[in-house]
N, C-alpha and C positions, 0 to 999 in steps of 0.2 A: 363081766370079769374086769377087774382093775387093770389099768394100763401097766405094762411091764416097765420097771425102772431101767434106765440106760446103764449098761455095763461100764465100769471104770476104763476098760480097754478102749471103749468107743470114744471116750473123752480125751484120750492121749493124742498128742499131735503126731501126724504122720512123718515118715522120714523126709519127704519132700519139704514139709513145713519146717522141720528142724534145719535142713540144709539152707533154706531161704533165710532163716533167722541168723545162721552163722556166716552167711555169705559176706564177702568184703565188697564194698561199694565200688563200682566202676563207671566212669573213670574216677580214681581216687586222687587224694592230694599228692601222692608220690609221683603219679604219672604227669599231673599238671606241672609240678615243680620241675620234673625232668625235661619236659618240653620247653619250659622257659629257660632252663640252664643250657640246654642244647642249642637253642636258637639265639641266645644272647651274643655269642661270639660273632655272629653275622652282622650285628649292629654296633658292637663295641670291641675295641682292640687295645691291648697294652703289650706291645712287642719290643723285642731287643734283637738287633742283628750285629754280630761281631764277625769281622773278616780279618784274616791274616794273609799278608802278601810277602813273598820273597822273590827278589829279582823281577818285580813287576807282575808276577803270577799269583793268583789266589790259591793258597795251599790249604786253607781251612776256613770253614764258615760255621757259625753257630747261630741258630734262630730260635727264639722262644716267644710265644704269645700266651701270657699267663692267664688271660681271660678264657682263651680256648682250652687250655689245660684244665682249669678248674671247672668250666662248664661242661667239657667233655666227660670228665670223671664223674660229675654229678649225674649227667644224663645216662651214662652207662650203668651206674649204680641203681638208678631208678628203674631201668629196664630189667636188671637182674632181680630186683625186688618184685617187679610185676610178674616175672616168670615164677618166682617162689609162691606167689599168691594165687596161681591158677587153680590149685586144689581147693581153695576156699571161695571160689567164684561160681555163681550159678551157671548152669550149662549154657544158657542162652547168651551169656556174656564172656564165655571163655575164649572163643575165637577172636573177638575184637581185642580182648586183653592181650592175647598171645601176639597178635599182629602189632599192636602198639608197643609191647615190650621189645620185640625184635627191632622195630624202628628206632626205639630209644637206644638200644645197645649199638646199632649201626651208626646212629648219629653221634653218640658219645665217642665211639672209636674214631670216627672221621675227625671230630674236633680235637681229640687228643693227638692224632697224627699231625694235624695242622699246627697245634700249639707247640709240639716238640720239633717242628721243622722237617718232618718226614715227607710231607707233601707241600707243594706250593711255595718253596723257598725261592726268593728272587735271585737270579744270577748276579745282578748288580743293580743298584737303584739308580735311575736316571737323574740327571741334574735338572729338576723342575722347580720353578719358583714356588715357595711356600707362602709368600706374601708379596704384594705388589712391590714393596721396597726392598725385598731381600731375595737373592738367588743363591742356591746351594753351590758349593764348589764342584768341580768335575767329579765323575764317579771314581770310587776308590781304585777300580781296576786300572785307571789311567795314571795312578800315582805310584811311584817307587820311592819317593822321598816325602818328608813332611812339608807342608806349605810354609812359605816364608813366615817367620815369627814363631812357629811352633817349636822348632829346635832351639831358637834363642830363649824361649820361655823355659824349656826344660833345662838348658844350661844355667839359666839364672837361678832356678830352684836348687840345682846342685851347688852353685857357688855360695848361695846363702846357707845351705846345709854345712858346707865345709868351713865357712866362717862363723858358724854357730849363731847366725842371725835369725833366731827363732821367731822373734816378733815380726820381722819383715817377711819371713816365710809364711806365717799365718795370715798376715795382711794381704799377701798375694793369692791366697787360696780362695776358692769359691765357697759359697755357703754350704754346699753339700760335700765338701772335702771331709774325709773321715776324721781328721784331727783338727779341723778349723775351730771347733768350739773349745779347744783345750790347749793352751800354750805349754802346759806341763806335759801333756801327752806327746806333743811334738818334740819337746826337749828330750824326753826319755826315750821315745821310739827312735829318734834320729841321733841325738847327742851321745847316748850310751853306746850305741852300736859303733859310731865313728870313733869313740874313745877306745873301743875294744879292737877295731880293725887296725889302728895305728895310723901313721902319717899317710896322707894321700899322695900317690906318685903320678899316675896318668890314667886317662880314659879314652876309649875309642869314640869316633864321631857318632852322634845320635842317629839311630835307624828307625824308620817307621815300621812298626810291627802289627798294628791293628787300627782300624777306624770304626766308629760307631755313629750311625745316623739316628738321632732321636726323633720321636714323633713331632717335637716342637720345631724341627727343621735345622737344628744346630748339629755340628759334627765335632766329635771329640777325637783326639789323636793320641795313641799310645806309642811312646818312643822308648827305646832301650839303648843302653850303653854298657860296655864291659869296663868295670872300674878296678884298678889295681891299687891296693893299699900295702903297707909294710908287711902285714901279717896275713892278708887274705885277698883273693880276687873274687869279685861278686858281679852279678848282673843287676842293674837298677832299671826299673820301669817307672816311667812318669807319664801320666795322662793329663792333657791340657785341652782347654776349650776356649774359643774366642767369644767373649760376651761384652756387649756395650763398648766395643772398640778396643778392648784390652784382653790379653791372654791370662787365663786363670788356671790355677792348679786344681785338678779333680782328684788325683790319686797318685801316691808314690809307694813303691814297694821294693824290698830287697829280695832277691831270689838266689838260689845256689849258695846259701850260707853253710859253710862246712860243719860237719858234726864235731869238729875239734872244739867248738865253743860249748863247754860242759855246762849242764844246768846249774851247778853250784860254782860260786867264786873259788879262786885259788885257795883261800883260807878256809873253805868248807863251812861247816856249821858254826865254827868259832867266830866267823865274821858277823853273824847275826848279833852276838853279844857286843861286839865292838860298835856296831851301828846303833844298837839300842842305848848303850851308855853315852854315845855322842848326842843322841836326842835328849836324854835325861840331863846331860850337862847344859844343853841349850835351854831347856826348861828352867834350870836353876838360874841361868843368866838372864832369862826373859828374852832370848834371841829367837824371835819367831821365824825370821828368814832362814836361820840355820836349821831350825826344826823342819821347815818346809823343804829344804834341800835334800833331806833324807826320806821324804814321803814318796809313795808311788803317785802316779798322775791323778788317780781318782781322789785319794786323800788330800792331795795338794789342791785340787779344785774345790773340794769341800771346805778346806781351810780358808781359801779366798772368800768364799761366801759367808763364813762364820768367824772371820778374823777378830772382830771386835769382841764377840762373846767369848772366844777362846782366850783372848788377852786377859779379860776380866777373870775368867775361871782359873787360869794359871797363876795370876797375881794373888788370888785368894788362897791357892794351895801354898805358894811360897811364903805368904804372910803367916800361915799357921805353922809351917815347918821351919822357916828360916833357911839360911844357906845350907846346902846339902854337905854333910860331913862324911857320910858313908853310904855307898850304894852296893847292896849285896844281892847276888842272884840267888833266889830261893826256889825257883821252879822252872823247869824247861821241858817242853813237850812238843811233839810234832802236831801241826794243825794244817793249814794250807801250806805253810813253810815251817816257821818256828814260832811258838808262843812262849814268851819269856815273862817271868814275874820277879820283881825286885822289892826288897825291903829297904826303904830310904830312912836314914837317920839325919835329922836336921838340927839346927841350933836350938830351935824352940819345940820341935815335935817330930813325929814320925809320919810316914806315908807308905802306901803300897802302890806300885806301878805295874801295869800290865801292857805289854806290847805284842802285836802280831806282825811278823815280818815275812816277806816272800822275795824270791829272787827275780830280778828283771835284768836280762841281758848281762849276766855275769856279775851282778852286784846286789847286795841286800838292800831292800827298801821297806819302810814301815807302812803297813796298810792301816793300822789302828793303834792308838795309844790312849791310856787312861791313867791318871794319877789321883789317888784318893787319900786324903789325910786320915790318920787314925786317932 
């Protein structure tokens, strides 16, 4: 009798075979990556400690270790993914995967707590030498006033601001000062506000409000003062640091600015047309300095970089149009602030001008402009 052919059912894989084929490898990439992320903060740290003192007592402390925050979040996420993969893991590997997933979740939670300052925040850092030639100042807990020189540096910053000595202000700033790379930003951030506040009357003595010890061993000091102007009283905060034997500006900020400073200037939207026409008149005269005086700080910076090209471009426009005889507003619409379009009639030809303006501290400034001959 001939041998019986095998049935198709006999050739089909069993349930165990299918489960093995669908199983997710253990340990997988996600677990390995989670272990690396969770262990990295033990070897690497990028921390910030901010302390606030009043009358010699620490009233607030904020600590962040961003490596621990990132690594802890990644480890915890890897643990949760491992738990989600238990159903696709072969039975013999489920228990090890479960244990490792729980370890990753716990490790991630611990690192997150460390990174957010919930555990292990130092009460005060001791004054230990960070290099043979340099010793840190006494702990912040022992200070109720800024060290000699810090208050003088803050006062010097204020004096330069009030005197509108923007170039000197930028020269005294550190490389990481937010406005150090832009004299136009310093002028508009400081000068516009001072113009709005009115004449300066008096200020209180500088008070130490916070210290920050960086990993490099240097200490920055935040000082504050109550300033009174003709139309407003504000709080000014200035952070300084001593580097290479001189005090440098890290940050300045105004706080408690009243709501009375409306987002639009006193002349409302009509003021945008006035500023736009002033810029077009300056283009007609070829007065680049006057054009730049009406630009916002970003556009003014770009103009510094492209001054020669802009001079040639505007000269080409005025050569085709001649002196402007008539400037007529043809289109006005809201954009970031106001977008205005003008039809220009010159001695020899016509052109179209488009300007985008926005409000900066109570005055209209031009963000972008373009003049195209027709």
